[in-house]
MIVEX-745916 format. One line per field, with one value per residue (C-alpha): x, y, z; residue in three letters; residue number from 1. Coordinates in steps of 0.25 Angstrom, whole numbers, always signed. Layout:
N
c1 (X, ...)
c2 (Y, ...)
c3 (Z, ...)
residu (Ala, ...)
num (NUM, ...)
END
This chain:
431
c1 (+381, +367, +365, +369, +360, +348, +351, +352, +339, +331, +336, +326, +314, +319, +323, +308, +303, +294, +293, +295, +281, +277, +287, +281, +267, +264, +251, +259, +267, +255, +247, +259, +262, +247, +248, +261, +255, +243, +252, +260, +248, +242, +255, +255, +241, +235, +220, +218, +203, +198, +184, +181, +185, +177, +165, +167, +168, +156, +148, +153, +148, +135, +133, +137, +127, +116, +120, +118, +105, +100, +105, +98, +85, +86, +87, +75, +67, +71, +68, +54, +51, +55, +46, +34, +36, +36, +23, +17, +21, +14, +2, +1, +3, -8, -18, -16, -18, -30, -36, -33, -40, -52, -54, -53, -63, -72, -72, -75, -86, -94, -99, -101, -110, -117, -119, -126, -134, -149, -152, -166, -168, -171, -177, -171, -176, -173, -158, -157, -163, -152, -141, -148, -148, -133, -135, -125, -123, -138, -138, -126, -133, -146, -139, -132, -146, -151, -138, -142, -156, -155, -160, -170, -160, -150, -161, -165, -150, -150, -162, -156, -142, -145, -151, -140, -130, -137, -139, -129, -116, -109, -112, -103, -91, -95, -87, -99, -107, -95, -90, -105, -106, -92, -95, -107, -99, -89, -100, -108, -99, -106, -119, -114, -108, -122, -128, -118, -122, -137, -135, -127, -138, -149, -155, -157, -142, -139, -150, -141, -127, -122, -128, -122, -108, -108, -113, -102, -91, -96, -97, -82, -77, -84, -79, -65, -65, -73, -67, -76, -76, -89, -89, -103, -103, -91, -97, -110, -101, -93, -105, -110, -97, -97, -112, -108, -96, -104, -116, -109, -120, -109, -97, -86, -75, -82, -84, -70, -66, -74, -67, -53, -56, -60, -48, -56, -52, -63, -62, -56, -67, -77, -69, -68, -83, -85, -74, -81, -95, -97, -108, -98, -89, -90, -83, -72, -62, -64, -62, -49, -43, -47, -39, -27, -27, -28, -16, -16, -14, -29, -31, -20, -26, -40, -33, -26, -39, -45, -35, -36, -51, -53, -57, -61, -69, -64, -49, -50, -50, -38, -31, -35, -31, -17, -15, -18, -9, +2, +1, +3, +16, +21, +24, +9, +4, +16, +14, -1, +3, +13, +3, -4, +7, +7, -8, -14, -24, -18, -28, -21, -6, -5, -11, -2, +11, +7, +3, +16, +25, +16, +26, +41, +45, +57, +66, +69, +55, +49, +59, +55, +40, +42, +51, +40, +30, +38, +40, +26, +14, +7, +4, +15, +6, +5, +21, +22, +13, +20, +34, +29, +25, +38, +45, +37, +37, +49, +61, +71, +63, +62, +77, +80, +72, +80, +74, +82, +73, +60, +55, +47, +57, +48, +46, +61, +65, +55, +60, +74, +72, +63, +74, +85, +76, +73, +88, +91, +80, +78, +70, +59, +48, +42, +48)
c2 (-158, -161, -171, -161, -150, -159, -162, -148, -144, -155, -153, -141, -149, -161, -154, -148, -162, -159, -166, -158, -159, -153, -142, -137, -135, -120, -122, -129, -117, -107, -115, -117, -102, -99, -109, -104, -90, -94, -100, -88, -79, -87, -87, -72, -71, -66, -69, -74, -74, -62, -61, -75, -74, -61, -68, -79, -70, -62, -75, -79, -66, -68, -82, -77, -66, -75, -85, -74, -69, -83, -85, -72, -76, -90, -83, -74, -86, -94, -82, -80, -95, -94, -82, -89, -101, -93, -86, -99, -104, -92, -93, -108, -104, -93, -103, -113, -102, -97, -112, -113, -100, -104, -117, -110, -99, -110, -117, -104, -100, -113, -110, -95, -99, -108, -97, -88, -99, -102, -87, -82, -72, -58, -47, -33, -27, -39, -38, -24, -25, -35, -25, -14, -22, -25, -40, -42, -57, -59, -49, -55, -69, -63, -57, -70, -77, -66, -69, -83, -80, -79, -67, -63, -63, -54, -44, -43, -40, -29, -22, -22, -17, -2, -1, -9, +1, +13, +9, -1, +1, +7, -5, -14, -7, -14, -27, -36, -31, -32, -46, -51, -46, -50, -65, -64, -60, -71, -82, -77, -71, -76, -71, -57, -56, -58, -48, -38, -40, -39, -26, -19, -21, -17, -2, +0, -1, +10, +20, +24, +28, +25, +11, +9, +13, +4, -7, -5, -4, -17, -24, -21, -25, -38, -41, -38, -47, -59, -72, -75, -69, -63, -58, -54, -46, -39, -35, -30, -22, -16, -12, -5, +2, +7, +12, +19, +26, +30, +36, +42, +38, +33, +40, +38, +36, +23, +18, +20, +14, +1, +1, +2, -9, -18, -14, -9, +4, +13, +16, +29, +32, +31, +40, +50, +50, +54, +65, +71, +71, +84, +78, +69, +80, +76, +63, +69, +71, +57, +52, +60, +55, +41, +42, +48, +35, +26, +33, +25, +30, +31, +39, +49, +51, +55, +64, +71, +73, +78, +89, +92, +93, +101, +116, +127, +122, +108, +112, +105, +92, +96, +99, +86, +78, +84, +82, +67, +66, +73, +62, +51, +45, +42, +50, +49, +57, +67, +70, +72, +83, +90, +91, +102, +110, +119, +120, +134, +133, +136, +127, +116, +120, +122, +109, +102, +108, +104, +90, +89, +92, +84, +73, +72, +75, +73, +85, +89, +89, +95, +107, +110, +110, +119, +129, +130, +133, +143, +151, +150, +160, +152, +160, +161, +154, +142, +142, +142, +131, +122, +126, +121, +108, +107, +109, +99, +88, +90, +96, +92, +101, +112, +112, +112, +125, +137, +150, +158, +152, +158, +171, +176, +183, +181, +167, +165, +171, +162, +150, +153, +155, +142, +134, +139, +136, +122, +119, +123, +114, +103, +94, +105, +104, +118, +131)
c3 (-228, -233, -222, -211, -217, -217, -203, -199, -206, -199, -185, -181, -185, -178, -165, -164, -164, -176, -189, -202, -205, -192, -193, -206, -199, -197, -189, -178, -175, -176, -165, -157, -157, -152, -141, -136, -137, -129, -118, -117, -116, -105, -98, -98, -93, -106, -109, -123, -122, -114, -120, -117, -103, -101, -107, -97, -85, -89, -90, -77, -71, -78, -72, -58, -59, -64, -53, -42, -48, -48, -33, -29, -36, -29, -16, -19, -23, -10, -1, -8, -6, +8, +10, +3, +12, +24, +19, +16, +30, +37, +28, +32, +47, +46, +39, +50, +60, +53, +53, +68, +70, +62, +69, +82, +78, +72, +86, +93, +84, +86, +100, +96, +85, +94, +104, +94, +88, +93, +96, +93, +81, +87, +80, +77, +90, +99, +93, +96, +110, +113, +109, +116, +129, +127, +125, +115, +116, +114, +103, +95, +96, +91, +79, +77, +76, +66, +58, +57, +54, +39, +32, +42, +53, +45, +42, +56, +59, +48, +53, +67, +62, +61, +74, +81, +74, +79, +93, +97, +88, +100, +109, +100, +106, +119, +119, +122, +110, +101, +106, +104, +89, +86, +90, +82, +69, +72, +74, +62, +52, +39, +45, +49, +34, +29, +39, +34, +20, +24, +32, +22, +12, +21, +18, +33, +36, +26, +31, +43, +39, +53, +52, +38, +42, +54, +46, +35, +46, +53, +40, +36, +50, +49, +35, +39, +51, +46, +43, +30, +17, +15, +1, -1, +12, +8, -5, +2, +11, -1, -8, +5, +6, -8, -6, +7, +0, -12, -5, +7, +17, +27, +32, +21, +31, +36, +22, +18, +31, +27, +14, +20, +30, +19, +11, +0, -8, -13, -28, -30, -41, -30, -21, -32, -35, -20, -21, -33, -27, -19, -11, -5, -1, +14, +10, +2, +13, +18, +4, +2, +15, +11, -2, +6, +15, +2, -3, -16, -30, -33, -20, -24, -37, -31, -21, -32, -39, -27, -26, -41, -41, -28, -30, -21, -9, -12, -9, +4, -4, -11, +2, +9, -4, -4, +11, +8, -4, +4, +15, +5, +1, -13, -26, -31, -19, -19, -34, -31, -21, -29, -40, -32, -26, -38, -39, -41, -30, -16, -9, -17, -17, -2, +2, -9, -3, +11, +6, -1, +11, +21, +20, +17, +3, -6, -2, -16, -21, -8, -9, -23, -19, -7, -15, -25, -14, -8, -20, -25, -24, -13, +0, +11, +21, +12, +10, +25, +28, +17, +23, +37, +31, +24, +37, +44, +34, +24, +32, +21, +11, +21, +24, +9, +7, +2, +7, -3, -14, -8, -14, -3, +7, +19, +17, +13, +27, +35, +28, +30, +45, +45, +38, +48, +60, +54, +52, +66, +72, +61, +71, +73, +62, +63, +57)
residu (Unk, Unk, Unk, Unk, Unk, Unk, Unk, Unk, Unk, Unk, Unk, Unk, Unk, Unk, Unk, Unk, Unk, Unk, Unk, Unk, Unk, Unk, Unk, Unk, Unk, Unk, Unk, Unk, Unk, Unk, Unk, Unk, Unk, Unk, Unk, Unk, Unk, Unk, Unk, Unk, Unk, Unk, Unk, Unk, Unk, Unk, Unk, Unk, Unk, Unk, Unk, Unk, Unk, Unk, Unk, Unk, Unk, Unk, Unk, Unk, Unk, Unk, Unk, Unk, Unk, Unk, Unk, Unk, Unk, Unk, Unk, Unk, Unk, Unk, Unk, Unk, Unk, Unk, Unk, Unk, Unk, Unk, Unk, Unk, Unk, Unk, Unk, Unk, Unk, Unk, Unk, Unk, Unk, Unk, Unk, Unk, Unk, Unk, Unk, Unk, Unk, Unk, Unk, Unk, Unk, Unk, Unk, Unk, Unk, Unk, Unk, Unk, Unk, Unk, Unk, Unk, Unk, Unk, Unk, Unk, Unk, Unk, Unk, Unk, Unk, Unk, Unk, Unk, Unk, Unk, Unk, Unk, Unk, Unk, Unk, Unk, Unk, Unk, Unk, Unk, Unk, Unk, Unk, Unk, Unk, Unk, Unk, Unk, Unk, Unk, Unk, Unk, Unk, Unk, Unk, Unk, Unk, Unk, Unk, Unk, Unk, Unk, Unk, Unk, Unk, Unk, Unk, Unk, Unk, Unk, Unk, Unk, Unk, Unk, Unk, Unk, Unk, Unk, Unk, Unk, Unk, Unk, Unk, Unk, Unk, Unk, Unk, Unk, Unk, Unk, Unk, Unk, Unk, Unk, Unk, Unk, Unk, Unk, Unk, Unk, Unk, Unk, Unk, Unk, Unk, Unk, Unk, Unk, Unk, Unk, Unk, Unk, Unk, Unk, Unk, Unk, Unk, Unk, Unk, Unk, Unk, Unk, Unk, Unk, Unk, Unk, Unk, Unk, Unk, Unk, Unk, Unk, Unk, Unk, Unk, Unk, Unk, Unk, Unk, Unk, Unk, Unk, Unk, Unk, Unk, Unk, Unk, Unk, Unk, Unk, Unk, Unk, Unk, Unk, Unk, Unk, Unk, Unk, Unk, Unk, Unk, Unk, Unk, Unk, Unk, Unk, Unk, Unk, Unk, Unk, Unk, Unk, Unk, Unk, Unk, Unk, Unk, Unk, Unk, Unk, Unk, Unk, Unk, Unk, Unk, Unk, Unk, Unk, Unk, Unk, Unk, Unk, Unk, Unk, Unk, Unk, Unk, Unk, Unk, Unk, Unk, Unk, Unk, Unk, Unk, Unk, Unk, Unk, Unk, Unk, Unk, Unk, Unk, Unk, Unk, Unk, Unk, Unk, Unk, Unk, Unk, Unk, Unk, Unk, Unk, Unk, Unk, Unk, Unk, Unk, Unk, Unk, Unk, Unk, Unk, Unk, Unk, Unk, Unk, Unk, Unk, Unk, Unk, Unk, Unk, Unk, Unk, Unk, Unk, Unk, Unk, Unk, Unk, Unk, Unk, Unk, Unk, Unk, Unk, Unk, Unk, Unk, Unk, Unk, Unk, Unk, Unk, Unk, Unk, Unk, Unk, Unk, Unk, Unk, Unk, Unk, Unk, Unk, Unk, Unk, Unk, Unk, Unk, Unk, Unk, Unk, Unk, Unk, Unk, Unk, Unk, Unk, Unk, Unk, Unk, Unk, Unk, Unk, Unk, Unk, Unk, Unk, Unk, Unk, Unk, Unk, Unk, Unk, Unk, Unk, Unk, Unk, Unk, Unk, Unk, Unk, Unk, Unk, Unk, Unk, Unk, Unk, Unk, Unk, Unk, Unk, Unk, Unk, Unk, Unk, Unk)
num (1, 2, 3, 4, 5, 6, 7, 8, 9, 10, 11, 12, 13, 14, 15, 16, 17, 18, 19, 20, 21, 22, 23, 24, 25, 26, 27, 28, 29, 30, 31, 32, 33, 34, 35, 36, 37, 38, 39, 40, 41, 42, 43, 44, 45, 46, 47, 48, 49, 50, 51, 52, 53, 54, 55, 56, 57, 58, 59, 60, 61, 62, 63, 64, 65, 66, 67, 68, 69, 70, 71, 72, 73, 74, 75, 76, 77, 78, 79, 80, 81, 82, 83, 84, 85, 86, 87, 88, 89, 90, 91, 92, 93, 94, 95, 96, 97, 98, 99, 100, 101, 102, 103, 104, 105, 106, 107, 108, 109, 110, 111, 112, 113, 114, 115, 116, 117, 118, 119, 120, 121, 122, 123, 124, 125, 126, 127, 128, 129, 130, 131, 132, 133, 134, 135, 136, 137, 138, 139, 140, 141, 142, 143, 144, 145, 146, 147, 148, 149, 150, 151, 152, 153, 154, 155, 156, 157, 158, 159, 160, 161, 162, 163, 164, 165, 166, 167, 168, 169, 170, 171, 172, 173, 174, 175, 176, 177, 178, 179, 180, 181, 182, 183, 184, 185, 186, 187, 188, 189, 190, 191, 192, 193, 194, 195, 196, 197, 198, 199, 200, 201, 202, 203, 204, 205, 206, 207, 208, 209, 210, 211, 212, 213, 214, 215, 216, 217, 218, 219, 220, 221, 222, 223, 224, 225, 226, 227, 228, 229, 230, 231, 232, 233, 234, 235, 236, 237, 238, 239, 240, 241, 242, 243, 244, 245, 246, 247, 248, 249, 250, 251, 252, 253, 254, 255, 256, 257, 258, 259, 260, 261, 262, 263, 264, 265, 266, 267, 268, 269, 270, 271, 272, 273, 274, 275, 276, 277, 278, 279, 280, 281, 282, 283, 284, 285, 286, 287, 288, 289, 290, 291, 292, 293, 294, 295, 296, 297, 298, 299, 300, 301, 302, 303, 304, 305, 306, 307, 308, 309, 310, 311, 312, 313, 314, 315, 316, 317, 318, 319, 320, 321, 322, 323, 324, 325, 326, 327, 328, 329, 330, 331, 332, 333, 334, 335, 336, 337, 338, 339, 340, 341, 342, 343, 344, 345, 346, 347, 348, 349, 350, 351, 352, 353, 354, 355, 356, 357, 358, 359, 360, 361, 362, 363, 364, 365, 366, 367, 368, 369, 370, 371, 372, 373, 374, 375, 376, 377, 378, 379, 380, 381, 382, 383, 384, 385, 386, 387, 388, 389, 390, 391, 392, 393, 394, 395, 396, 397, 398, 399, 400, 401, 402, 403, 404, 405, 406, 407, 408, 409, 410, 411, 412, 413, 414, 415, 416, 417, 418, 419, 420, 421, 422, 423, 424, 425, 426, 427, 428, 429, 430, 431)
END
């Protein structure tokens, strides 16, 4: 019996294939259970490590975004390099073309210089007599000889210049005279630049404003069209323009035109000094219009100051400055106009309203401005003029007006009728 009991007790262990020592190990059953559980969870589709997988997904998305950004940046760099290469190619092409033109011009100038060389030096009267007889070819060759004649030749030309401008400037409109002196300028560019410097420094040129103005304009035209960079001559010209601007001897429009042609901006403090000078009042309108053409922040500031400082008889300056501000685009100019729509003086308020509605404005802001005007104490004639401007330039504002908000019954009825007529025929600008 004891043997049979021992056999029965040993069978379960032997049937499992494990030795007795192994059957008594508890860790084996623990890890085995875990492994079986993991296999079952995987078979059932359960994610045992969701945080880890989410981190991997977000990392993949971040890497994809970085890759896309890098590819986009690469494409931008490639496009930038392509444009730079194209620009460089065009620059090289222009340089080669300029070289060919320079060589061709040099070849053409050689016989032209030979044509002018060897001509005798004339005096002032002899040169003017040639111009008086219309011998423009001989006059140009004589002038070339004087240009090549050193300081004495330059002074002869300077003394002849005032009389030439007074008597023969209109003759230059003739093709023969113009062509002769253009050939002279091309053949003797350096000498002509020296002549300009000498002429602008000569007192006799500045004795007659018409002569000085013509000399300045010709000098500007020469420096714009010449091939060389004549720094000294340009410096002399700029000093002459500054002198003419400050002293007012020459027409201010001509001086400002010279500045503009040379792409030089007159400092606003210089403009302000002239606007503050009552002796230069005849130039104030020209200065204000010049500021309106400049249309930069400094010009807007000076125009605003012109409105603020205008009093009594100077109200025309305020009206002009507001008109110019009203024509300008941008928030700075619009804010400058709105600053004066509530001014106490009617001579400021009315041009401010007209200036504000001189161009299309935001319908919401424009409606608020015109409603304030309609219910204000300004004369009825002013309201009608402003409403005509609103109808002409700001139709959306006009259509949005509500006549019921108008206190004046007469104006309310007129505006109601005008809005009805406008709605019936929106293509017509009049009331």
